[in-house]
MILOLUM-357086 format. One record per atom (N, C-alpha, C): residue in three letters; z, x, y. Coordinates in steps of 0.05 Angstrom, whole numbers, plus 32768, in hexadecimal, padded with zeros to 4 digits. Atoms other than C-alpha are relative to their C-alpha. Layout:
// residues N
AlaZXY
...
// end
This chain:
// residues 385
Met7FFF80127FE6
Met80007FFF8001
Met7FFF80148018
Ile80027FF27FE7
Ile7FF180178046
Ile80097FF08017
Val7FF2800E7FE8
Val801780078086
Val7FF180098019
His800B7FF97FE6
His7FF7800380CB
His80167FF68014
Val7FEB80067FEB
Val802A80098104
Val7FF18001801B
Asp800C80027FE6
Asp80127FF48149
Asp80167FF88014
Met7FEC80067FEA
Met80427FFA8184
Met7FF67FEB8012
Asp800880177FEF
Asp80427FBC81AF
Asp8000800A801D
Ala80037FF97FE2
Ala80267FC981F6
Ala801080188006
Phe7FF07FE78000
Phe803E801081EE
Phe800980098019
Phe7FFA7FF57FE6
Phe8037802C8234
Phe80147FEE8010
Ala7FF080127FF0
Ala80537FEE8255
Ala801D7FFD7FF5
Ser7FE58002800E
Ser808B7FE88220
Ser801280188006
Val7FF27FE87FFA
Val80A0802F822C
Val800A8000801F
Glu7FF880037FE4
Glu80A180228278
Glu80177FEB8003
Gln7FEA80147FFF
Gln80CC7FE4826D
Gln801B800B7FF8
Leu7FE67FF38006
Leu81028011824F
Leu800D800A801A
Asp7FF67FF67FE7
Asp8109802E8295
Asp7FFE7FEC8016
His800380147FED
His80F47FF182BB
His80027FE47FF2
Pro7FFB80178011
Pro81137FB48298
Pro7FF27FE58009
Glu800B80177FF5
Glu80EB7F8382C2
Glu7FEC7FF27FEC
Gln8010800E8014
Gln80C37F4E829C
Gln7FE480097FFF
Cys801C7FF97FFD
Cys807E7F5E82B7
Cys7FFC801D8007
Val80067FE47FFA
Val80677FA782B5
Val7FE380067FFB
Ile801C7FF77FFF
Ile80237FC282C5
Ile7FFD801E8002
Val80047FE47FFE
Val8010800A82B7
Val7FE48007800A
Gly801C7FF97FF6
Gly7FD8802982DF
Gly8002800A801D
Gly80007FF67FE5
Gly7FC480428324
Gly800D7FEC8013
Glu7FF080127FEF
Glu7FF280268359
Glu7FF07FF48017
Ser800F800B7FEC
Ser7FBB801D838C
Ser7FEF7FE97FF5
Asn801080168009
Asn7F8F7FDF838B
Asn7FE5800A7FF3
Arg80197FF7800C
Arg7F55800C8376
Arg8005800B7FE4
Gly7FF97FF6801C
Gly7F7B80228336
Gly7FF67FEB7FEC
Val800780108019
Val7F6D800682F1
Val80197FFC7FEE
Val7FEA80038012
Val7FA07FE982C1
Val7FFD800E7FE7
Cys80017FF0801B
Cys7FB080178287
Cys800D7FEE7FEB
Ala7FF380128014
Ala7FE07FE68264
Ala800F7FEB8010
Ala7FF180167FF4
Ala80067FA68274
Ala80147FF57FE8
Ser7FED800C8013
Ser80447F898254
Ser7FF67FE47FF8
Tyr800A801B8009
Tyr803D7F47822C
Tyr80077FEC8013
Ala7FF980117FEB
Ala805F7F248265
Ala7FEA7FFE8017
Ala80177FFD7FEC
Ala80297F3C8295
Ala7FE67FF67FF4
Arg80198009800C
Arg7FF17F2B8262
Arg80007FE17FFF
Lys8001801E8000
Lys80067EE28263
Lys7FF37FF6801B
Tyr800F80087FE6
Tyr7FEC7EE282AC
Tyr7FE480088001
Gly801B7FF98000
Gly7FAC7EFC8296
Gly7FF8801E8006
Val80037FE27FFA
Val7FB67F4782A3
Val7FF8800F7FE5
His80077FF28017
His7F957F758273
His7FF6801F8007
Ser80067FE47FFB
Ser7F847FC0826B
Ser7FE280028009
Ala801A7FFA7FF3
Ala7F467FDA8294
Ala7FFB7FEC8015
Met800380137FE9
Met7F4F7FA182C7
Met8007800F801A
Pro7FFB7FF47FE6
Pro7F4A7FB88310
Pro801D7FF88009
Met7FE480057FF9
Met7F907FBC832B
Met80037FE98015
Phe7FFE80177FED
Phe7F827F8D8366
Phe7FFF7FE67FF2
Gln8000801A800E
Gln7F717F568335
Gln801A7FFC7FF1
Ala7FE78002800E
Ala7FAF7F65830D
Ala80177FF78011
Arg7FEC80067FEC
Arg7FDD7F62834A
Arg7FFC7FE28008
Arg8003801C7FF9
Arg7FBC7F1F835D
Arg80087FEB7FEA
Lys7FFA80118015
Lys7FC67F018318
Lys801F80017FFB
Cys7FE280008005
Cys800F7F188311
Cys800D80118017
Pro7FF47FF27FE8
Pro802B7F2A8357
Pro801B800B7FFB
Gln7FE27FF88004
Gln80737F2F833C
Gln8002801A7FEF
Ala7FFE7FE88014
Ala80607F6B830D
Ala80098019800E
Val7FF97FE67FF6
Val807B7FAF8315
Val7FEA80127FF7
Val80177FEE8006
Val80417FE28318
Val800B801E7FFF
Val7FF57FE58002
Val8052802882FF
Val7FE880147FF6
Arg80157FED8007
Arg8026806682F7
Arg8004800A7FE3
Pro7FFC7FF8801D
Pro8019807D82AF
Pro8010801C8001
Arg7FF17FE88004
Arg804780B48296
Arg7FFB80097FE3
His800A7FFB801B
His802080D2825C
His801480127FF0
Arg7FEC7FEF800E
Arg80568108824C
Arg80157FEF7FF4
Arg7FEC8011800A
Arg808980D28245
Arg7FF77FF07FE7
Tyr800A80108015
Tyr805C80A98218
Tyr7FFD80117FE7
Ala80027FEC8018
Ala804D80E881EC
Ala801A80057FF2
Glu7FE57FFB800B
Glu809880F581E6
Glu80097FE97FEF
Ile7FF780178010
Ile80A680AD81CD
Ile7FEE7FFF7FE6
Ser801180018017
Ser806880B0819F
Ser800980137FEB
Ser7FF77FEB8015
Ser808080F0817D
Ser80197FF77FF1
Lys7FE7800A800D
Lys80C480CD8170
Lys7FF87FEB7FEC
Val800880168012
Val809F80908151
Val7FF4800E7FE7
Met800B7FF28018
Met807680BF8124
Met8013800E7FEF
Glu7FEA7FF3800F
Glu80B280E58110
Glu800E7FEB7FEE
Leu7FF380148010
Leu80D480A580FB
Leu7FEF7FF57FEA
Leu801280088015
Leu8097808F80D4
Leu7FFF80137FE8
Gly7FFF7FEA8015
Gly809880D180B0
Gly801980007FEE
Ser7FE980038013
Ser80DC80C08093
Ser7FFB7FEE7FEB
Phe800680148015
Phe80BC808A8069
Phe7FEB800C7FED
Ser80177FF58010
Ser808180B2804F
Ser7FF58019800C
Pro800E7FE87FF3
Pro806180F88058
Pro7FE47FF98008
Leu801C80077FF9
Leu801F80D5805E
Leu7FFE7FEE8019
Val8002800F7FE7
Val801C80C080A7
Val7FE8800A800F
Glu801A7FF97FF1
Glu7FD980BF80CC
Glu80027FF3801E
Pro8001800C7FE4
Pro7FE080B68119
Pro7FE47FFB8007
Val801980067FF7
Val7FA580938131
Val7FFB8001801E
Ser7FFF7FFC7FE3
Ser7FB78092817B
Ser801C80048007
Ile7FE47FFA7FF7
Ile7FF5809D81A5
Ile80127FE87FF8
Asp7FEE80188006
Asp800E80568191
Asp7FFA7FF37FE6
Glu8004800D801A
Glu7FF58048814B
Glu7FFD80157FEA
Ala80027FED8018
Ala7FF680688105
Ala7FFE7FF17FE8
Phe8001800B801B
Phe7FE7805B80BC
Phe801580117FF1
Ile7FED7FF38012
Ile801B806B8087
Ile7FFB7FF77FE3
Asp80048007801B
Asp800E806E803D
Asp801C7FFF7FF2
Ile7FE68003800D
Ile804C8052801A
Ile7FFF7FFD7FE4
Thr80058002801C
Thr803080547FD4
Thr801880117FF2
Gly7FEB7FF0800D
Gly806B80687FA8
Gly801B8002800D
Cys7FEA7FFE7FF0
Cys809F805F7FDE
Cys80147FE77FFA
Gly7FEF80168005
Gly80BB801E7FC1
Gly801B80047FF4
Ala7FE67FFA800D
Ala80F1803E7F97
Ala801680098012
Val7FEE7FF77FEA
Val8111805B7FD6
Val80057FEB8014
Phe7FFE80107FE9
Phe81018029800B
Phe7FFE7FE17FFD
Gly8002801B8006
Gly80F47FE77FE8
Gly7FE47FF68001
Thr801A800C8001
Thr80B97FB77FE9
Thr7FF08007801A
Pro80107FFE7FE9
Pro807F7FBD801A
Pro800B7FF18018
Ala7FF680117FEB
Ala809C7F848044
Ala801C800D800B
Glu7FE77FF47FF8
Glu80E17FA78044
Glu7FFC8019800F
Ile80077FE87FF0
Ile80C27FE8805A
Ile7FF77FFA801E
Gly800A80087FE6
Gly809E7FC58093
Gly80167FF88011
Arg7FE8800A7FEF
Arg80DF7FA580AA
Arg801280168008
Arg7FF07FEA7FF9
Arg81057FE680A6
Arg7FF480128017
Ile800E7FF17FEB
Ile80D0800A80D0
Ile80037FF1801B
Lys7FFD800E7FE8
Lys80D37FD38104
Lys801E8001800B
Glu7FE67FFF7FF7
Glu811F7FD48105
Glu8007801B800D
Gln7FFB7FE57FF7
Gln81238020810D
Gln7FF38006801B
Ile800D7FFB7FE6
Ile80F180228146
Ile800E7FF08016
Arg7FF280127FEC
Arg81147FE9816A
Arg801C800B8006
Gly7FE67FF57FFB
Gly81598006815E
Gly8002801D800B
Gly7FFF7FE47FF5
Gly8149804E816D
Gly7FF38005801A
Leu800F7FFA7FE8
Leu8117804881A4
Leu80007FE78014
Gly800080167FEE
Gly8120800281C1
Gly7FE47FF38002
Leu801B800B7FFE
Leu80D77FEF81B2
Leu7FF87FEE7FE8
Thr800980108017
Thr80B27FBE8188
Thr7FE5800A7FF5
Cys801A7FF9800B
Cys80767FC9815B
Cys7FF57FE97FEE
Ser800A80148014
Ser80487F9E812F
Ser7FF780107FE9
Val80057FF38018
Val80407FB180E7
Val7FEF7FEF7FEE
Gly8013800A8013
Gly80087FA380B7
Gly8001800E7FE6
Ile7FFD7FF08019
Ile800C7FB4806D
Ile7FED7FF27FED
Ala8014800A8012
Ala7FD47FAD803A
Ala7FF880187FED
Pro80097FEB8014
Pro7FB57FD37FFF
Pro7FE7800F800A
Leu80197FF37FF4
Leu7F777FE4802A
Leu80088007801B
Lys7FFB7FF67FE6
Lys7F79800D8068
Lys7FF77FEE8017
Phe800A80117FEC
Phe7F4D7FE08092
Phe800F7FE68002
Leu7FF0801A7FFE
Leu7F747FA2807F
Leu801B8005800C
Ala7FE77FFA7FF4
Ala7FB57FC38092
Ala7FFE7FFF801D
Lys800480017FE3
Lys7F9B7FCD80D8
Lys7FFB7FE3800A
Ile8006801E7FF9
Ile7F817F8480DB
Ile80197FF27FFF
Ala7FE8800D8005
Ala7FC47F6C80C0
Ala801580028018
Ser7FEC7FF97FEA
Ser7FEC7F8F80F9
Ser7FFA7FF08019
Asp8009800D7FE8
Asp7FC67F68812C
Asp80047FE17FFF
Ile7FFF801D8005
Ile7FD17F23810E
Ile80197FF2800D
Asn7FEA800E7FF3
Asn80167F148128
Asn800D80118018
Lys7FF67FF17FE8
Lys801C7F418166
Lys800A7FEB8016
Pro7FF07FE58004
Pro80497F508188
Pro80177FFC7FEC
Asp7FE780008013
Asp80847F628159
Asp7FFC7FF37FE8
Gly8007800F8019
Gly80617F48811C
Gly800280127FE7
Leu80007FF38019
Leu80657F5A80D2
Leu7FEF7FEF7FEE
Thr801180108012
Thr802B7F4580A5
Thr7FFB80117FE8
Val80047FF08019
Val80247F5A805C
Val7FE77FF07FF1
Ile8015800A8010
Ile7FE27F4F8037
Ile8003800B7FE4
Phe7FFB7FF7801A
Phe7FF17F547FEC
Phe7FE580047FF1
Pro80197FFB800F
Pro7FBE7F6E7FB9
Pro7FF37FE77FF7
Glu800B80188009
Glu7FB57F297F9B
Glu7FF37FEE8016
Asp800980117FEA
Asp7FA47F0D7FE0
Asp7FE7800C800D
Val80137FF17FF3
Val7F6F7F407FF4
Val7FE67FF27FFE
Glu8019800E8002
Glu7F347F177FD8
Glu7FFE7FE88013
Lys7FFF80187FEF
Lys7F497ED87FFF
Lys7FFD8008801F
Val80027FF67FE4
Val7F557F008040
Val7FE480088006
Ile801B7FF67FFB
Ile7F127F22803D
Ile7FEC7FE98002
Ala801180177FFF
Ala7EEE7EE1802F
Ala80007FF1801A
Ala7FFE80107FE6
Ala7F087EC0806E
Ala800180108018
Leu7FFB7FEE7FE8
Leu7F0E7EFD809C
Leu7FE87FFD8013
Pro801780017FED
Pro7EE47EF180DB
Pro7FF3801B8004
Ile800F7FE88001
Ile7EAD7F2580DD
Ile800680128019
Gly7FF87FF07FE6
Gly7EC07F388126
Gly801A80108000
Arg7FE67FF18002
Arg7F047F518110
Arg7FFE80197FED
Val80047FE78011
Val7EE87F8780E0
Val7FFC8018800F
Pro80027FE87FF0
Pro7EEF7FCC80FC
Pro7FE4800A7FFE
Gly801B7FF67FFE
Gly7EAB7FE58113
Gly7FEC7FEC8006
Val801280177FF9
Val7E8D7FA08120
Val80047FFB801E
Gly800180057FE3
Gly7E7F7FA2816B
Gly7FEC7FE98007
Pro801280167FF5
Pro7E577F708195
Pro7FE380027FF4
Gln801C7FFF8008
Gln7E147F8C8181
Gln7FFE7FFC7FE2
Thr80008002801C
Thr7E227F928137
Thr80087FE27FF9
Gly7FF9801C8006
Gly7E427F4C813A
Gly7FE87FEC8004
Arg801780127FFC
Arg7E027F2E8156
Arg7FEC80047FEB
Gln80117FFC8016
Gln7DD87F4E811F
Gln800B7FF07FE6
Leu7FF3800D8019
Leu7E097F3180E9
Leu7FFE7FE28004
Asp8002801F7FFA
Asp7E097EED810D
Asp7FE27FF67FF9
Arg801B80088005
Arg7DBC7EEB8106
Arg7FFB7FFE7FE1
Leu80038002801B
Leu7DC57EF680BB
Leu80127FE97FF4
Gly7FEE8017800A
Gly7DF77EBB80B8
Gly801B800B7FF6
Ile7FE77FF68007
Ile7E337EE880AD
Ile80147FFB8013
Arg7FE980087FEC
Arg7E717ECA80CD
Arg801B800C7FF7
Ser7FE77FF4800D
Ser7EA87EE7809E
Ser7FF880187FF0
Leu80057FE98012
Leu7EAF7F288076
Leu7FF77FF77FE6
Gly800880098019
Gly7EA67EFE8039
Gly7FE37FF97FFE
Asp801C80077FFE
Asp7E627EE88050
Asp7FEF80197FFA
Val800E7FE78003
Val7E4B7F32804D
Val7FF880027FE2
Arg80047FFC801D
Arg7E4B7F2D7FFF
Arg7FE77FF27FF9
Arg801A800C8007
Arg7E0A7F028002
Arg7FE980158002
Tyr80157FEC7FFC
Tyr7DE47F428014
Tyr800580187FEF
Ser7FFE7FE88010
Ser7DD77F817FED
Ser800580178013
Glu7FF97FE97FF0
Glu7DEC7FC58006
Glu7FE5800B800D
Glu80197FF57FF4
Glu7DA17FD88011
Glu7FFA7FEC8017
Gln800780127FEA
Gln7D977F99803C
Gln801180058019
Leu7FEE7FFB7FEA
Leu7DD37FA98066
Leu7FFB801A800E
Met80067FE67FF4
Met7DC17FF2806F
Met7FE67FFF8010
Ala801980027FF0
Ala7D7B7FDE8085
Ala80057FF5801C
Arg7FF9800B7FE7
Arg7D9B7FB780BD
Arg801580128011
Leu7FE97FF37FEF
Leu7DD97FE080D0
Leu8003801D7FF9
Gly7FFD7FE48006
Gly7DCC802680B4
Gly801880057FEE
Lys7FEA7FF98012
Lys7E07804A8094
Lys80177FEB8001
Tyr7FEA80138000
Tyr7E38801680AD
Tyr7FFB7FE87FED
Gly800680158014
Gly7E147FE48080
Gly800C80047FE5
Arg7FF17FFA8018
Arg7E3080098044
Arg801B7FFC8002
Arg7FE580057FFF
Arg7E748008805D
Arg80087FE28002
Leu7FFB801C7FFC
Leu7E717FBE806F
Leu7FFE7FF57FE3
His8004800A801B
His7E577FB18028
His801880067FEF
Glu7FE87FF9800F
Glu7E927FD6800B
Glu80197FEE8008
Leu7FE7800E7FF5
Leu7EC67FB58038
Leu80007FE47FF6
Ser8000801B8008
Ser7EAE7F708025
Ser80077FFD7FE2
Arg7FF87FFF801B
Arg7EBC7F837FDC
Arg801B800A7FFB
Gly7FE57FF58001
Gly7F017F9C7FEA
Gly8002801E7FF9
Ile80037FE48005
Ile7EEB7FE57FE7
Ile8004800F801B
Asp7FFE7FF07FE7
Asp7F078014801E
Asp800A801C7FF6
Arg7FFB7FE6800C
Arg7F04805D800B
Arg800E80128014
Ser7FF17FEE7FEE
Ser7F268077804A
Ser801E80017FF9
Glu7FE47FFC8009
Glu7F698095803C
Glu80108005801A
Val7FEE7FF87FEA
Val7FA680A28069
Val800180207FFF
Arg80037FE27FFE
Arg7F9B80EA8081
Arg8014800A8016
Pro7FED7FF57FED
Pro7FD7810B80A3
Pro7FF580138013
Asp800D7FED7FEF
Asp7FA9814080C0
Asp7FE97FF6800F
Arg8018800C7FF3
Arg7F79811180E2
Arg7FF880108018
Pro80077FEE7FEA
Pro7F52813C8112
Pro7FF97FF0801A
Val8005800D7FE6
Val7F4C812D815D
Val7FE280038004
Lys801D7FFD7FFE
Lys7F02811F816D
Lys7FF78005801D
Ser80087FF87FE5
Ser7F02812781B9
Ser801880028011
Val7FEB7FFE7FEC
Val7F2C813881F5
Val7FF47FF8801B
Ser800C80097FE5
Ser7F2081178239
Ser80157FFB8016
Ser7FEF80067FEA
Ser7F3D810C827E
Ser7FF07FF58017
Glu800E800E7FEB
Glu7F2980DF82B9
Glu80107FFA8017
Glu7FF180087FE9
Glu7F3B80C882FC
Glu7FF17FEC8011
Thr800A80157FEF
Thr7F2F808A8329
Thr8006800A801E
Phe7FFB7FF87FE4
Phe7F25809F8374
Phe800B7FEC8011
Ala7FF480147FED
Ala7F4C807F83AD
Ala7FE97FF48011
Glu8018800E7FF2
Glu7F08807483CE
Glu7FE880087FF2
Asn80197FF7800E
Asn7EC3807483B1
Asn7FF380168010
Thr800A7FE87FF1
Thr7E9B80B283C2
Thr7FE480077FF4
Tyr80197FF48007
Tyr7E5480CD83C1
Tyr8001801E7FFE
Asp7FFB7FE27FFC
Asp7E6E811483CD
Asp8004800E7FE6
Lys7FFF7FF28019
Lys7E5D81408393
Lys801680168000
Ser7FEB7FEC7FFF
Ser7E8F817583AC
Ser80197FF47FF8
Val7FE9800E8008
Val7EC5814283A3
Val80017FFB7FE3
Leu80018006801D
Leu7EAD812F835E
Leu8006801A7FF0
Lys7FFE7FE68011
Lys7EA981798347
Lys801F800A8005
Arg7FE57FF87FFC
Arg7EF081868365
Arg80127FF17FEC
Cys7FF380128014
Cys7F09814D8339
Cys7FFA800A7FE4
Leu80067FF68019
Leu7EE5816882FE
Leu800E801B7FFA
Leu7FF37FE68002
Leu7F0481AD8309
Leu801E7FF97FF4
Lys7FE680088007
Lys7F49818C8303
Lys80007FF57FE3
His7FFF800D801A
His7F39816282C5
His7FF380127FEB
Ala80097FEC8015
Ala7F12819982A2
Ala801880127FF8
Gly7FE77FF18007
Gly7F5581C082A6
Gly80107FF27FEC
Asp7FF280108012
Asp7F7681878283
Asp7FF57FFE7FE5
Val800E80008018
Val7F418182824E
Val8003801B7FF1
Gly7FFD7FE4800D
Gly7F4281CE8240
Gly801D80037FF4
Arg7FE87FFD8009
Arg7F8B81CB823B
Arg80077FF17FE6
Gly7FFF80118017
Gly7F8981938208
Gly7FF1800D7FE7
Leu800F7FF28015
Leu7F5581BA81E0
Leu801080177FF6
Arg7FF07FE88007
Arg7F8181F981DF
Arg80197FF67FF2
Lys7FE78009800D
Lys7FBF81D081CC
Lys7FF87FF77FE5
Asp8007800A801B
Asp7F9A81B08190
Asp7FF380167FEE
Gly800B7FE9800F
Gly7F7D81F5817B
Gly7FE47FFD7FF8
Val801C80068007
Val7F3681E0817F
Val7FED800A8019
Arg80157FFA7FED
Arg7EF681F281A6
Arg7FEB7FEA7FFE
Ala801480197FFE
Ala7EC081BF81BD
Ala7FE4800C8007
Lys801B7FF67FFB
Lys7E7481C781BE
Lys7FF17FEC8012
Thr800E80147FEF
Thr7E64818881E8
Thr80137FF88016
Val7FF1800A7FE8
Val7E7A8175822E
Val7FF37FE88009
Thr800A80187FF8
Thr7E7481308247
Thr800D7FF8801B
Val7FF6800A7FE8
Val7E798114828D
Val7FFD7FE28002
Lys8001801D7FFE
Lys7E8A80CB829B
Lys80047FF8801D
Ile800180077FE5
Ile7E7A80AB82DC
Ile7FFF7FE08003
Lys8001801B7FFB
Lys7E8C806582F2
Lys7FFB7FF9801E
Phe800780047FE4
Phe7E6D80488330
Phe80107FEA800D
Ala7FF380147FF2
Ala7E8580188365
Ala7FFD7FE57FF6
Asp8002801B800C
Asp7E687FDC8342
Asp800A80007FE3
Phe7FF57FFD801C
Phe7E8C7FF38301
Phe7FED80067FEA
Thr80137FF88015
Thr7E4D800582DD
Thr8008801E7FFA
Gln7FF67FE5800B
Gln7E59804682B3
Gln7FEA800D7FF4
Val80137FF0800D
Val7E30807E829C
Val800C80187FF4
Thr7FF57FE8800A
Thr7E3C80BB8272
Thr7FEA80137FFA
Arg80127FE98004
Arg7E1780FE826C
Arg800E80157FEF
Gln7FF67FEB8011
Gln7E1F81338239
Gln7FEF801C8001
Val800D7FE68002
Val7E0F817E8234
Val800A80107FEA
Arg7FF77FF08018
Arg7E1081AB81F6
Arg8004801D800B
Leu7FF87FE67FF8
Leu7E3381ED8204
Leu7FF180147FEE
Glu800C7FEA800F
Glu7E15823181ED
Glu801080077FE7
Gly7FEF7FFA8015
Gly7E52823981C2
Gly801B7FF28005
Pro7FE980117FFC
Pro7E94821781B5
Pro8015800F8012
Thr7FED7FF47FEC
Thr7ECC822181E9
Thr80187FEF8003
Ala7FEA800D7FF8
Ala7F10820F81FC
Ala80088007801E
Ala7FFC7FF67FE4
Ala7F09822F8243
Ala7FFA7FEB8014
Ser800380157FEC
Ser7F1481FF827B
Ser7FEA80058013
Glu80167FF97FEF
Glu7EE4822582A8
Glu7FE47FFA7FF5
Ile801C8005800D
Ile7EA982208278
Ile7FFD7FE37FFE
Ile8004801F8001
Ile7EB781D5826F
Ile7FF97FF7801D
Tyr800680087FE5
Tyr7EB981CE82BB
Tyr7FE480058008
Arg801A7FF77FF5
Arg7E7881F382C7
Arg7FEC7FED7FF2
Ala80148012800D
Ala7E5481C88293
Ala80017FE4800D
Ala7FFB801A7FF4
Ala7E71818882B2
Ala7FF28000801C
Ala800A7FFD7FE3
Ala7E5E81A082FA
Ala7FE27FFE8000
Lys801C7FFF8002
Lys7E1781AD82E4
Lys7FF47FE27FFB
Ile800A801B8005
Ile7E11816582CA
Ile80017FF1801B
Val7FFF800E7FE8
Val7E29814B830D
Val7FED80088015
Asp80137FF57FEC
Asp7DFC81788336
Asp7FE47FF47FF9
Ala801A80098006
Ala7DC0815E830F
Ala80007FDF8001
Phe7FFF801D8003
Phe7DD681148313
Phe7FF87FF4801C
Asp8009800E7FE6
Asp7DB580E68348
Asp80147FE98004
Leu7FEC80157FF9
Leu7DEC80BC8367
Leu7FF37FEC8012
Asn800E80167FF0
Asn7DCC807B837D
Asn80157FEC800C
Gln7FEA800F7FF2
Gln7E11805C838F
Gln801B800E7FFD
Pro7FE87FF28001
Pro7E578073839B
Pro800F7FFF7FE6
Val7FF17FFE8019
Val7E84808A8363
Val801E7FF78004
Arg7FE280077FFF
Arg7ECB806C8355
Arg8010800E7FEB
Leu7FF17FF18016
Leu7EDD80938315
Leu7FEF80147FF6
Ile800E7FEB800E
Ile7EC980D382F6
Ile8012800C7FEA
Gly7FF17FF48015
Gly7EE080F482B5
Gly7FF080147FF1
Val800C7FEA8010
Val7ED2812F8288
Val800B80007FE4
Gly7FF37FFF801B
Gly7ED98134823D
Gly7FF280167FEF
Ala800B7FEA8011
Ala7ECC81678205
Ala80037FF57FE4
Ser80008009801B
Ser7EB9815881BE
Ser7FF180137FEE
Asp800E7FF18013
Asp7E9481708181
Asp800D801B7FF9
Phe7FEE7FE98004
Phe7ECB81A0816C
Phe7FF680117FE6
Ser80087FF08016
Ser7EBD81DA813F
Ser801680157FF9
Ile7FF17FE98006
Ile7EE2821D813F
Ile801E7FFB8008
Lys7FE67FFF7FF8
Lys7F2D821F813C
Lys800580158015
Ala7FFD7FEE7FE9
Ala7F46823F817C
Ala800E801B7FF6
Gly7FF67FE6800B
Gly7F5682898173
Gly7FED8016800D
Pro80137FEA7FF5
Pro7F3182CC8180
Pro7FE37FF67FFE
Val801B80077FFF
Val7EE982C18194
Val7FED80147FF3
Gln80147FED800D
Gln7EB382E08168
Gln7FE780038011
Leu80167FFB7FF0
Leu7E8182FE8198
Leu7FE680077FEE
Ser80177FF9800F
Ser7E38830A8182
Ser8000801E7FF9
Leu80017FE48007
Leu7E2C834A815B
Leu7FE4800B8005
Phe801A7FF87FFA
Phe7DE0834F8161
Phe7FF07FEA800C
Pro7FFF7FE87FEF
Pro7DC783558197
Pro801B7FFF800F
Glu7FE77FFE7FF2
Glu7DFB836481CC
Glu80097FE28007
Pro7FF780197FFC
Pro7E28832881D9
Pro7FF77FF6801B
Lys8009800C7FE7
Lys7E1082F7820E
Lys801680018015
Gln7FEC7FFF7FEB
Gln7E3282F88251
Gln80117FE77FFF
Thr7FEF801A8001
Thr7E4682AF8248
Thr801580017FEA
Glu7FEC7FFE8014
Glu7E6A82C18208
Glu80178011800A
Ile7FEB7FF07FF6
Ile7E9182F6822A
Ile800F7FF28015
Asn7FF280107FEA
Asn7EA282C98266
Asn80127FEB7FF2
Ala7FEF80148010
Ala7EB982928236
Ala8019800B7FF6
Ala7FE97FF3800C
Ala7EE682C08212
Ala801680098015
Lys7FEE7FF77FEB
Lys7F0482DC8254
Lys800C7FE9800D
Trp7FF580177FF2
Trp7F0D82978273
Trp80177FF47FED
Glu7FEC800D8011
Glu7F31827D8234
Glu801880128000
Lys7FE87FED7FFF
Lys7F5F82BA8234
Lys80107FFC8019
Ala7FF280067FE7
Ala7F7182AC827C
Ala800C7FE57FFF
Asp7FF3801A8003
Asp7F7D8262826C
Asp801880017FF0
Arg7FE77FFE8010
Arg7FAD82748235
Arg8016800C800E
Ala7FEA7FF47FF0
Ala7FD482A08265
Ala800C7FEB8012
Met7FF680157FEF
Met7FD882668295
Met80107FEA7FF2
Asp7FF180128013
Asp7FED8237825C
Asp801B80097FFC
Ala7FE57FF68006
Ala80278264824C
Ala80117FFF8018
Ile7FF080027FE8
Ile803D82678294
Ile80097FE38007
Ser7FF9801D7FFC
Ser803A821A829C
Ser80147FF77FEE
Glu7FED80088014
Glu805F8211825C
Glu801C800A8007
Lys7FE57FF37FFA
Lys8099823E8274
Lys80097FF4801C
Phe7FF880057FE4
Phe8099822B82C0
Phe7FF77FE5800B
Gly800980197FF7
Gly807781E682C4
Gly7FE180018008
Arg801D80037FFA
Arg803081CE82D1
Arg7FF8800C8019
Met80077FF87FE4
Met803081DD831B
Met8006801D8006
Ala7FF87FE37FFD
Ala804882258311
Ala7FE580118007
Val80187FF17FFB
Val8000823E8311
Val7FE97FEC7FFE
Thr801880127FFF
Thr7FBE82198324
Thr7FEB800E800F
Lys80157FF67FF2
Lys7F7B82268341
Lys80037FFC801F
Ala7FFB80037FE3
Ala7F7A8233838C
Ala7FF27FE8800C
Ser800F80177FF5
Ser7F4881FC839A
Ser800C7FE57FFA
Leu7FF080188006
Leu7F7781CA837B
Leu801B80008009
Lys7FE47FFA7FF6
Lys7FB581E183A0
Lys800C7FE7800E
Asp7FF580187FF1
Asp7FBA819E83C8
Asp80027FE87FEC
Asp7FFB80178014
Asp7FB881718388
Asp801A80007FF5
// end
């Protein structure tokens, strides 16, 4: 049996520990900000994540608005994961506020699956003052779906003998991986539930949906080959910012990228990885959004190399309207961070030498920041931030 633990309105719930008011909204405090998270009390007024802050304030004027404190959320998250690890060594964090746990064979120590679910909820509530929703099932994807059935503070168990019935009736839109576009394709085939998928062969589904067609074919028959992986790799690191005022000024955009490239590089070095792809995300005044990517000459964890790649993207981009948000991300990880192997034949490229030097400098600054705080050392052009 597999457990999926999903913390309820995590960011907002953590903030409520320090701000016990009923309605809490986490996000940028100015009206140009965006909602990161909202307590369930605020959600009753129609507030939701990604909503512009001016709309959220209008819908719930009595709400307390607080800026995100990611270090605080990471601290609480680590305590949650540590607690989950006391039930089983097989814990797979999916994000900062959710995780899978394989409890197969844990019954002799902790009781039935339902009892384990209740104990997890009780310990999180008693030890941290937070609530979570728990789903338990013999299949990983069903455990995730089960955790969402009775949110918030819910506990749902799907027993092996009930899997067939649940799959037959499960709305196709609730299956992980079925987004709007896939949903429309399935609707044209007359597929309304996961059970309806069984009317089609694997070949027919793959012809329509590619590789996902095979997975959907298997899920409809109660086959989920994905396991709980404690060492689940991080796939990307990103950082972004919404401006106080929209801007056309590319120098402003690049200064912001410099700051966030530093955050991204720091995240890569902390995770012990290097990235081969840099992505820039731009959101315009009308809330339309575009992304552009560039492939690096070699994998890196150097903030300067990431910044230079992102800056080139911005330089080449034609801004036809002002920008309200910009972000940078790094993905396509390969080499574990450590000594950089330079080219042997011919002579190493200058870019390789520069990347190695920048990464060495970054690691020195990381060590200083770790000892004396993030503001102990920074780039001169960011000294006013």
